[in-house]
N, C-alpha and C positions, 0 to 999 in steps of 0.2 A: 227753350233756352238757346242762346246764341252760340254758334260754333266758335271755338277758340281760334280757329284759323282766320276768321274774319278780323278779330282784334289784332292778331299778330301782323296781318297785312296792313291794317289801318295805321299802325305805328311804325311801319317799316320804311326804310329809305326808298324802296321801290315806289311806294304810294306817294311819298313826299316829292319825288322827282317827276311823277306823272301828273299829280293832281294838286299839289301844294302842301304846305306844312299843316298837319292835322292839329286841331285843338284837343289834345288828349283828354283833358279834364271834362270836355263837353261832349265826348262820344257817348251816344246813348243807344241801347238796344231797341229794335222795332220788330217785335215778334222774334223770328229766327234770323233777322238781318241786323245791320248796324247803320245808324245815321252818323256820319263823320263830318263835322264842321271843319273848314280849313281857314287859314289866315289869308284873306283877300281873294279867295276863289269860291266862296259859298259852300254849300253842303253837298255831300255825296252819299249815295246809298250803296252799301256793299251787301251782296247776298250770294248764296250758292245756288246754281242751276245744275242739279245733278252733282257731279264732282267738280264742276267748273266754277271758279270764282268770278263774279260779275260786278262791275261798278257802273253806276249811272247816277243821274240826278234823282232826288227823292220823288217818287211817283205821287206823293200826296201834297206836293207844293200847291198852294192855293192861288198863286199868281205866276203865270208863265207866258212867254210868247208862244205863238203857234210853232215856231221852229223848235223851241225847247220842249214843248209837249210832244211833238212828233219824234224827237230824238230820244225820249225816255225809253229805257228798256225795262219793262215790267217783269218782275219775277213770275214764274208760273203759280197758279193757284195752289195753296197748301191745303190738302184734304186730310182732315182728322178722321173722317170716315168716307171712304171713296164714293164720290158723286152725291154725297148727302150733307156732310158737315164741313164747312170751310169758314175762314174768318169773315166776320160781318154779323149782322143781325138776321136771325132766321125766325120764322113763325111756323110752328107745327100745330095743326088743328085737326079735329075730327069730331064726330058725334060723341056724346057722353057714353062711356063704357065701350068705346071702340077699340081700346087697347093702346092708346097713344102714350100713356105714362109708362106702361110696360115696354113699349117700343124704345123710348128714349133711355130708359133705365138700362136696357141691355146694350144699347149703342154706347152709352157712357162707360159702362163696365168694360166693353171691348177696347175703348180708347185708353182707359186707365191701365189696362193690362198690356196693350199693344197687340191684341188678338184680332180675330175676324169678327166684324160687325154683321149681325144677322146670319152668322154661320159662314159667310163667303166674302164679304167686302173688306178690302184692305183698310187698315187704320194706321195712324201715326200716334205712337205712344205719347201721352201727355197727362198732366194732372187735370182733374175735372172737378167742378163744383155743382152739386144738385141742391137747389132750394125747393124742397117738396112741401107745398102748403096744403095739399089735398090728402096725402098719405102720411100716416104717422110712422113711428119707429117700428112698431110691430108688423105692419103690413109690408114695409120696405124690407125688413129682415126676412120675412117669409118669402118674398119674391127673390131676394138675393140668394137665399139658401137653395131655392128651387133651381136657380141658374148656376149653382155650385161656384159662387163667387169666392175667390180667395181673399184673405184679409189684406187690404191695400191702404197704405197711407196716402196714395196719390188720388184717392176718391174722397172728396169732402162732401159731407151730407148735413143739411140743416132741415128740420121740420118746422121751424118757426123763424121768422125774419121780420125786421121792421118793414113797414109798408110805405107806399107813396114816395114822397121826396126823401124821407129819412131812409127808406129802403135803398134808393139810388145811392145816397151818400155812404151807407154801410157797405154796399157792394164795392164801391170804389176803394174804400179803406181796406176791405178784406183782400182785394186784388193787389193793393200796395203791399200788404203783409205777406201774401203768397203769390209772388210774380210768376211762378212756374205754372199757375193755372191757365190753361189755354182754351178750355171749353166750359161754358157756364150754361146751366139749364134752369129756367124759372117755371115752375109748375104750380099754379097757372098764372097767366099774365094779369088777370083782373083781381085775383086774390092778392097779388103782389102790389098792384097799383092802387087798389081801392077806388077806382073811378066810379063816380056816381051814375054816369050814363055812358054806356058803351057806344051809343049812337052819336055822341058829341064829337064831331069831326076834329075840332080844335084841340080838345083834351087828348084824344087818341093820338093825334099827330105829335103833340108835345111829348107824350109818353114814349112813343117809338123813337123820336129824335134823341131823347135823353139816353136810352139804351144803346142806340146806334152810335152815339158819340163815344160811349165807353168802349164798345167793340172796336170802333175804328181807331181810336187813339192808342189802344193797347194791341191792336192787330190780333184780336182773339175772336172766338166764335161764341155768340150768345144766342141760345135757342129758347124761345118763349112758347109755352104750350097754351092752347086756346081751344075754344069750343066752336062747333058748327051751329048754324041756324037750326032751329027746330024744324022749320019747313025749308028744305034746301031749294035754291033756285037753279041748281045744276042742270044744264041742258046737254052736256057732252063732256068729253075728256079734255078738250082744249082749254077751256076757261073754268078753273076751279075757284077763282077768287071770290065769286059771289056766294060761295057756301059758308064763308067765315062769318061769325057773329059780330055785329057791331057796324060801325061806320067804315067807309072805304079807307079811312086813315089807318086802320089796322093793317091792311094788306099793302098799302101804298108805300109805307116807310121802310119795311124790311128789305134787305138785299136778296134774301132767299125765302121761298115759300115751300112748305111741305104739307101735303094734305093726305091724311089716311082715310081711305074709303073702304068700308066693308063690302064685300061682293059675294054673299053666300050662294048666289045662283050661278056664279062664274067658275072658271077653271082654277081660281085661287080663292083664298079666304079674304084677301084684301089687296088693294093696290095702293102703293105709296107714290104720290105724284110729287116731283121736285121741279120747281120753277125758279129761275135765278136771273138777275140782271147781268151776271158775269159768266155764267157757265151754261153748258148744254142742258136741256130739260131731260128728265128721266121719269119713267113710269115702271116701277118695280112691283112684280107680283109677289105677295107674301103668303106663307102658310103659317098657321099657329101650331107650334110644337107643345103639346101638353106635358111632355116629359120635363121640359125646362120652363114651362109656363111663359113662353116668349115667342117672338116672331122669327121666322127664317126666310131668307131670300129664296124664291122659287124660280126666278127667271125674269126676263123682260115681259111686261104685261102684254105687249103686242104679240110676242112670240107664242105665249101660252094661249091667248085667245085664238091666234092663227091655228095652233095645233089642235085646239078643241074643234074648230070649224072643219079642219081637214079630216078629223076623225069622223065627223058626221057624214062626210062624203064617202069615206071608206065603208062605213056601216051601210050606207044606202046602196052602194055598188055591190056589196056582198049579198044584201038581201034581194035586190032586184036585177042584178046582172048589168051588162053594158047599158049606159045611158048617155044621151046627148047633154051638152052643157045647159041648154034651156030647160030640159026636163029635170036636171038636178037642181037648178035654181028654183024652179016651181015647187018641187017636192020639199025643199028646205026653206022656202019662203025667203030667199035671198036674191040680191041683184045679180044679173048675169055677169057683169064685169068682175064682181067679187069672186064668183065661182070660177071664172076663167083664170084669175090670179092664183087661187088656191089649187086648181088643177095643174097649173104650171109648176107650182112648188112640189106637188105630189109626183109629177113626171120627173123632175130633177132628182128626187130622192128615190125614184124607181118603185114607188108604191102603187102606181097605176100605169097602164099602157094605153096608147092611142090606137084605136082600131080603124079610124078614118076621120074625115073632117068633122070635128066637134063630137066625136063618139069615143067614150072612155070606158075602161073596164079595170078590175083589179089585176095587178101584175101577177099572174099565176105561174110565171117562170121562176119566182123566188122559191127557196126552200121553205118547208112548213114552219121551221123555227123562225126564219126572218120575216115570214108573212104574219105570224102571230105577234111578234114584238119587233118592230123596226125602230131602232134608237139611233140618234145622232147626238153628238156632244159638240156644243158651240161655245164660243167665248163668253156668252151671257148665261150659261147654265146648261141643263140637260132637258131634253124634251123627248117624250116617248109617244109613239103612235101604235096602238094595239088594235088590230082589226076586230078582235073579239070582245075586248073589254072596255074600250074607250080610253080617254086620256087618264093616265095614272097621276096620282098626287092631287086630284082636284077635290 
């Protein structure tokens, strides 16, 4: 919903003197901002940057000179769930039964309440729409009760919806009827679209363009759930796009990509990868909380993996005594450079001490309590290193 201060300024004498006479009847909301046409001076875009009011040319103008483009002041990205859900078209996928429907259900619930997504991530309160075509009312009710969801009128739920082009038209009409809806989830993309062939590039591109047009024109977030290939082509953490089922048109069109990967052998139950054309990438480690039947943020995936590997070094030094870098690398079957980096981290945290060039031992100067459980709290979450028991929470 647009802040009333923006409209007050748009029709004020101050705005008129600076930018020209506004066409009051043609002022239109654009998400949480305003588009203000003026008489003889074109359109202006008014938004809040924190508590400061900003005015610029519309950032979505389709025809600009280079000077005009470089002069545009774009508002900061608006996050409905911090580092995960922002306006535009998003695709969230994972293997069948990986927990992606539960993941998005809890995120939507947090947004509708204005609470913490995944137990920790900040949200911006907004109305949400869930089109759930895989889960019926009974299953959704069970999951929401497990999450202790309060009765909310800001959370719209449909378990049936028109499909394909009629589904797109119905979505636009519903958003016209409920303009305060800022986040939409479609579960799943292909049940909604009824595409005959997910490998048809032209059809998938047209589908994603239709949904992206709705998201962009209304400045809302649309999240489509999707499935992974049965045989994943994944070769590492950097490129997850090849794991999505169907043609490359599926992952080429969205502004943001989210991939939920189960990691039963790792320090977390899953990793949620976020890739975006507009924002920094993220890789979040998640644990499954059976009390609420939902996912919780455990920390940054790289930090948890790092902690797990550091714990291996501590265990080795405890069992075998002082060792050189090469011997540690050989015993743990890891590269020397990686072990050197991890030892540096352990030195900084005073978990180990250096006896000589390349020779390390446990830091026995610590008290018994701090040796058994050495914990640090960082901005991305908590990590524990226990010499006796290994990484907690894995």
